[in-house]
Each structure stands twice: as structure tokens, then as C-alpha cells.
Residue, then its C-alpha position, 0 to 999 in steps of 0.5 A: m354359819t352355813n355355807t347359804q348364809k352371808s354376813a354382813p360387812k362389818n361397816e355395813v349400817r343396819e337398820p331395824l325393821n320391826i313388823r307383826i305377822p300372824l303365828e302362822t306366816r313366822q312359822i312358814i317363814d321359819r320353815a323356809a328358811e331352816s330349809k335353805g340353811q338361813t335364819r330368819t332374819e336373813f331369808i326375810l332380807n333375801a326374800s324382801r329384797s328379791a321382791a323389791e328389786e322384781a318390783l321395781l324392774d317391773s315398773v321401769l319405763f322404756q321411751v322409743s320413738p314411734e317409729a322404733f315402736q312400730a318396728f318393735l309391734e311389727r316384729l312382735d307380730a311377725p311370724p317366728s322364723p323357722n328352725e330345727r327346734l321349732i320345728r321339731l316342738m310343732n312335730r311333736a304329739p301334744a301332752w295329752e296324746r303322748d302316752a304316760 
């Protein structure tokens, strides 16, 4: 087991998950897992969990009062306060105008 691999705690209950995938997809997964020093199962579990957590975080609903929402919108619409990083960025030549 490599440093990037983590074994499940011995008391953790594991449930089977069977899926059918095209050979090309399996080969890509195997290559990616190998590049990270993981087994196919570890790679699929990590990738699936990350995708699931991201999907759930994207669906979080914030409920605020109309006043708080209006204040939020006003802050979004307000121009940024000048600061050193912003001034440097705005004075820098665009990438397409810089020498390669």
C-alpha cells in the first residue's frame, strides 16, 4: 500500500456497489488510479465521494431576510475598493499584448 492509499477502519461496514462500464472508461479509470498510486476501488470511491459532496454543496439553500438579501446584492454591485493588488492588475498589460 502506498502513502496515498488509506485502508478502511477494520470496524467500518462496507457495502457492495456493482456497476457496468465501457471498457474504455475502465481503462481510463485504471490509468488514473495507477497515476495516483491507488487501487481502482480507492480511486472510484474518492472520486465518487468528492463529486457527491460537491453536488450537495452546490444545492445548499441559504435563507435570509429580504433586508439581508438586499444588502448582499448591494455589496455585489458595489465597485471594489482600490487596493495594491487590484491597482497592479489593472495597470498590467493584457496577456495578448505581452511579449511571449
